[in-house]
C-alpha positions as CSV (number, residue, x, y, z in Angstrom):
1,M,53.9,-17.2,114.5
2,K,55.5,-16.5,111.1
3,L,54.2,-13.4,109.2
4,S,53.0,-15.9,106.4
5,Q,51.0,-17.7,109.1
6,L,49.5,-14.7,110.5
7,L,48.4,-13.3,107.1
8,S,47.0,-16.8,106.2
9,H,44.6,-16.5,109.5
10,M,43.8,-12.9,108.8
11,A,42.8,-13.5,105.3
12,N,39.9,-15.9,106.8
13,C,38.7,-13.2,108.9
14,R,35.2,-11.5,108.3
15,A,36.7,-8.1,109.3
16,V,39.2,-6.5,111.5
17,V,39.4,-3.9,114.4
18,S,42.8,-2.6,114.9
19,V,44.8,0.2,116.6
20,D,46.8,2.1,113.9
21,S,49.5,-0.6,113.7
22,G,51.1,-3.1,111.5
23,L,48.1,-5.5,111.8
24,G,45.6,-3.0,110.6
25,H,47.8,-2.0,107.6
26,L,48.1,-5.8,106.9
27,A,44.1,-5.9,107.0
28,V,44.0,-3.0,104.6
29,A,46.5,-4.6,102.2
30,L,44.4,-7.8,102.4
31,N,41.4,-5.5,101.3
32,L,39.3,-6.8,104.3
33,P,36.7,-4.5,106.2
34,V,38.7,-2.6,108.7
35,V,38.1,-0.3,111.5
36,Q,41.3,1.5,112.6
37,L,41.2,3.1,116.0
38,F,42.9,6.3,116.5
39,S,43.5,8.4,119.5
40,Q,45.5,11.3,118.0
41,P,44.4,14.0,115.5
42,R,46.6,12.6,112.6
43,I,43.7,10.3,111.6
44,A,43.0,12.3,108.6
45,R,46.2,11.6,107.0
46,A,46.7,8.0,108.4
47,G,43.4,6.3,108.3
48,P,42.3,4.2,105.5
49,V,40.6,6.2,102.8
50,G,38.7,5.8,99.5
51,V,36.7,2.7,100.1
52,S,33.6,2.5,102.1
53,H,34.5,-1.0,103.8
54,Q,37.7,0.5,105.6
55,C,37.4,3.4,108.0
56,A,39.0,5.2,110.9
57,V,37.4,6.2,114.2
58,G,38.6,8.6,116.9
59,G,41.3,11.1,116.2
60,D,40.3,14.1,118.5
61,H,38.9,11.5,120.9
62,V,39.4,8.0,122.1
63,P,36.4,6.2,120.1
64,S,33.9,4.5,122.3
65,V,32.9,1.0,122.1
66,D,29.6,2.1,120.6
67,E,31.2,4.4,118.0
68,T,33.7,1.4,117.1
69,W,30.8,-1.2,116.8
70,D,28.6,1.2,114.4
71,A,31.8,1.6,112.3
72,Y,32.3,-2.3,112.2
73,L,28.7,-3.0,111.1
74,A,28.9,-0.1,108.5
75,C,32.3,-1.6,107.2
76,V,30.9,-5.1,107.0
77,L,27.8,-4.0,105.5
78,A,29.6,-2.0,102.7
79,D,31.6,-5.1,102.1
80,S,28.6,-7.0,101.4
81,Q,27.3,-4.8,98.8
82,P,27.9,-5.6,95.1
């Protein structure tokens, strides 16, 4: 798949859950609700910051499914607020 095709598909997503990777950064660039998963302590300097509909979870621990789901719901809710 070409990058342009991938971006087109991602632009139609409601939200994205991603590890800290290129796809997560593309979702941030598209201004989508994003939850980025981290398993290393650099989360504070690498995760999305400054907007309530994008967040990072984990850092000093591997995030659980429940923690990830709660973050997803919070990001989607924040994105639906005017």
